[in-house]
C-alpha positions as CSV (number, residue, x, y, z in Angstrom):
1,M,0.1,0.0,0.0
2,S,3.0,2.2,-0.1
3,Q,5.2,3.5,-2.9
4,P,6.8,0.8,-4.9
5,G,10.4,-0.2,-3.6
6,A,13.3,-1.5,-5.4
7,I,13.0,-5.0,-6.8
8,S,15.3,-7.4,-8.6
9,L,13.0,-8.2,-11.5
10,P,10.6,-5.9,-13.6
11,L,7.0,-5.8,-12.4
12,Q,5.8,-6.7,-15.8
13,R,6.8,-10.2,-16.9
14,T,8.8,-10.2,-20.2
15,A,10.1,-13.0,-22.5
16,E,13.4,-12.8,-20.8
17,V,11.9,-13.4,-17.3
18,P,10.4,-16.8,-16.8
19,F,7.1,-16.8,-15.0
20,Q,8.2,-18.8,-12.0
21,A,11.3,-16.6,-11.5
22,F,9.0,-13.5,-11.6
23,K,6.6,-15.0,-9.3
24,R,9.3,-15.9,-6.7
25,S,10.8,-12.4,-6.8
26,Q,7.3,-10.9,-6.2
27,A,6.6,-13.4,-3.4
28,A,9.9,-12.4,-1.7
29,L,9.1,-8.8,-2.0
30,A,5.7,-9.3,-0.5
31,R,7.2,-11.2,2.4
32,R,9.8,-8.5,3.1
33,R,6.9,-6.0,3.5
34,L,5.1,-8.4,5.8
35,Y,8.0,-9.2,8.3
36,P,7.9,-5.9,10.3
37,L,4.2,-5.6,10.8
38,T,4.1,-9.4,11.8
39,V,6.8,-8.9,14.3
40,F,5.5,-5.8,15.8
41,Y,1.8,-6.8,16.2
42,T,2.7,-10.3,17.2
43,L,5.0,-9.0,20.0
44,Y,2.2,-6.7,21.2
45,S,-0.3,-9.5,21.3
46,I,2.1,-11.8,23.2
47,L,2.8,-9.1,25.7
48,V,-0.9,-8.2,26.3
49,L,-1.9,-11.9,26.6
50,T,1.1,-12.7,28.9
51,I,0.0,-10.0,31.2
52,A,-3.6,-10.8,31.0
53,F,-3.1,-14.5,31.6
54,S,-1.1,-13.7,34.8
55,T,-4.3,-12.3,36.3
56,T,-7.3,-14.2,37.7
57,H,-9.2,-13.3,34.5
58,T,-7.7,-15.8,32.0
59,W,-11.0,-16.9,30.3
60,T,-12.2,-13.4,30.2
61,A,-9.0,-12.5,28.3
62,V,-9.6,-15.3,26.0
63,A,-13.3,-14.2,25.3
64,F,-12.2,-10.7,24.6
65,F,-9.4,-11.8,22.3
66,S,-11.7,-14.0,20.4
67,A,-14.2,-11.0,20.2
68,G,-11.3,-9.0,18.7
69,C,-10.7,-11.7,16.1
70,A,-14.4,-11.7,15.1
71,T,-14.4,-7.9,15.0
72,W,-11.5,-7.9,12.6
73,T,-13.5,-10.1,10.0
74,L,-16.1,-7.3,9.8
75,A,-13.6,-4.5,9.7
76,E,-11.7,-6.4,6.9
77,Y,-14.9,-6.8,4.9
78,L,-16.0,-3.2,5.3
79,F,-12.6,-1.8,4.5
80,H,-12.2,-4.1,1.5
81,R,-15.6,-3.2,0.1
82,Y,-15.9,0.5,0.9
83,V,-12.4,1.8,1.0
84,L,-10.2,-0.4,-1.1
85,H,-12.9,-0.7,-3.7
86,G,-14.2,2.8,-3.2
87,R,-13.8,5.6,-5.7
88,F,-12.6,9.0,-4.4
89,P,-12.8,11.4,-7.3
90,P,-10.4,14.4,-7.2
91,G,-11.8,17.7,-6.1
92,K,-11.0,20.9,-4.2
93,G,-10.0,20.9,-0.6
94,V,-7.3,19.1,1.5
95,V,-9.7,16.2,2.4
96,R,-10.8,15.5,-1.3
97,R,-7.3,15.6,-2.5
98,F,-6.0,13.4,0.4
99,L,-8.7,10.7,-0.2
100,H,-8.1,10.6,-3.9
101,N,-4.3,10.6,-3.7
102,R,-4.0,8.3,-0.8
103,L,-6.9,5.9,-1.0
104,D,-7.5,5.4,-4.7
105,P,-4.0,3.9,-5.5
106,L,-4.3,1.4,-2.6
107,H,-6.0,-1.5,-4.3
108,W,-6.8,-0.9,-7.9
109,D,-3.1,-1.6,-8.8
110,H,-3.4,-4.9,-7.0
111,H,-6.3,-5.9,-9.3
112,K,-4.4,-4.7,-12.3
113,H,-1.2,-6.6,-11.3
114,P,-2.3,-9.3,-8.8
115,L,1.2,-10.7,-8.5
116,D,2.9,-7.4,-7.8
117,G,4.6,-7.8,-4.5
118,N,4.3,-4.1,-3.8
119,H,0.4,-4.3,-3.7
120,I,-0.2,-7.7,-2.1
121,S,-0.2,-6.4,1.5
122,G,0.1,-3.3,3.6
123,E,3.1,-2.2,5.6
124,L,3.7,-1.5,9.2
125,K,3.2,2.2,8.9
126,D,-0.2,1.9,7.3
127,I,-2.4,1.5,10.4
128,L,0.2,2.4,12.9
129,P,-1.3,5.9,13.8
130,L,-4.8,4.2,14.3
131,F,-3.1,1.5,16.4
132,F,-1.4,3.9,18.7
133,V,-4.7,5.8,19.2
134,A,-6.6,2.5,19.9
135,A,-3.8,1.2,22.2
136,S,-3.8,4.5,24.2
137,V,-7.5,4.4,24.7
138,S,-7.4,0.7,25.7
139,L,-5.1,1.5,28.6
140,L,-8.1,3.1,30.4
141,F,-9.5,-0.4,30.7
142,P,-8.3,-3.7,32.2
143,V,-5.6,-5.6,30.3
144,Y,-8.0,-8.6,29.9
145,S,-10.8,-6.5,28.3
146,A,-10.0,-3.8,25.7
147,Q,-6.4,-4.5,25.3
148,A,-7.2,-8.1,24.7
149,V,-9.7,-7.1,22.0
150,L,-7.1,-5.0,20.4
151,A,-4.6,-7.9,20.5
152,G,-7.2,-10.0,18.7
153,V,-7.8,-7.4,16.1
154,V,-4.1,-6.8,15.2
155,E,-3.1,-10.4,15.2
156,S,-6.1,-11.2,13.0
157,Y,-5.0,-8.4,10.7
158,V,-1.5,-10.1,10.6
159,S,-3.1,-13.4,9.8
160,E,-5.3,-12.0,7.1
161,E,-2.3,-10.4,5.4
162,W,-0.4,-13.7,5.3
163,L,-3.5,-15.5,4.1
164,H,-3.9,-13.1,1.4
165,Y,-0.3,-13.5,0.4
166,A,-0.7,-17.3,0.3
167,L,-3.8,-17.1,-1.8
168,H,-1.8,-15.5,-4.5
169,F,1.6,-17.1,-4.2
170,S,1.0,-20.5,-2.5
171,N,-0.6,-23.8,-3.6
172,S,-1.9,-26.5,-1.4
173,R,-4.0,-29.7,-1.7
174,F,-5.9,-28.8,1.5
175,P,-9.6,-28.6,0.4
176,L,-10.4,-25.5,2.4
177,F,-7.4,-23.6,1.1
178,R,-8.2,-24.5,-2.5
179,R,-11.7,-23.3,-2.1
180,M,-10.6,-20.0,-0.5
181,K,-8.1,-19.4,-3.3
182,K,-10.5,-20.1,-6.0
183,Y,-13.1,-17.8,-4.3
184,H,-10.5,-14.9,-4.0
185,L,-9.2,-15.4,-7.5
186,Y,-12.7,-15.1,-8.8
187,H,-13.0,-11.9,-7.0
188,H,-10.2,-10.7,-9.2
189,S,-12.0,-11.6,-12.3
190,P,-14.1,-8.9,-14.2
191,R,-17.2,-10.9,-13.2
192,G,-16.4,-11.1,-9.5
193,I,-14.7,-7.8,-8.9
194,D,-18.0,-6.3,-7.2
195,K,-18.7,-9.2,-5.0
196,G,-16.8,-11.6,-2.8
197,F,-15.0,-9.1,-0.5
198,G,-14.4,-11.5,2.4
199,I,-10.9,-13.0,2.5
200,T,-10.8,-14.7,5.9
201,T,-14.5,-15.7,5.8
202,R,-17.5,-15.5,3.4
203,F,-19.8,-14.8,6.3
204,W,-20.2,-11.0,5.8
205,D,-20.7,-11.5,2.0
206,G,-23.8,-13.4,3.0
207,V,-24.9,-10.8,5.5
208,F,-24.5,-7.9,3.2
209,D,-25.6,-9.8,0.1
210,T,-22.4,-9.6,-1.9
211,R,-22.0,-13.3,-2.5
212,F,-21.3,-14.7,-6.0
213,P,-24.2,-16.2,-7.7
214,E,-25.3,-19.7,-6.6
215,A,-24.0,-21.3,-9.8
216,V,-20.5,-19.7,-9.3
217,R,-20.4,-20.7,-5.6
218,R,-21.2,-24.4,-6.4
219,S,-18.5,-24.3,-9.0
220,L,-15.9,-22.8,-6.8
221,S,-16.7,-25.2,-3.9
222,K,-15.6,-28.1,-6.1
223,N,-12.2,-29.4,-5.4
């Protein structure tokens, strides 16, 4: 979601660049972007849960952490549908210019070049300001409540980013993964781009009626 960095191979595959070599280079680029946010948010989650589990409210912490994980699935769906797939036309004013310049480029390049490692995932800095605000507010509450919720949210964010990476770069015979991969790649097709926004779960697509047509779902469910 940031400006493209240096890479060893061109973004566009050419006759001189075998597809598998191109794909490996982009996968490595995507992983390098994921490592910092994975370490930062995972260490935060471990710290919060370690402190929470040292209290007499272990199962309360587990419940709030789980609630944070569930909350992330909704946030992921809404952000993907309304922000990443939103259109923010240019206009006058700081806010309009910011929305157009900052948000419009986030996701459309990913759909144009789905194997471009610069657009597979976010970077640590992307939600860091929001995280610091949320973390500061959570300190007003017991560690096993709001802080555990935030730990669940950010760790689910990390998991979703790695899942998205895997859906584009990995292969597996595991039936569930194969179905998730086909579901997501159909979202990348011209017929599926306006539906199928869920990555970690299809649940919210059902709630908000953005599921693929039934015939498509049946086809995608076949292994």
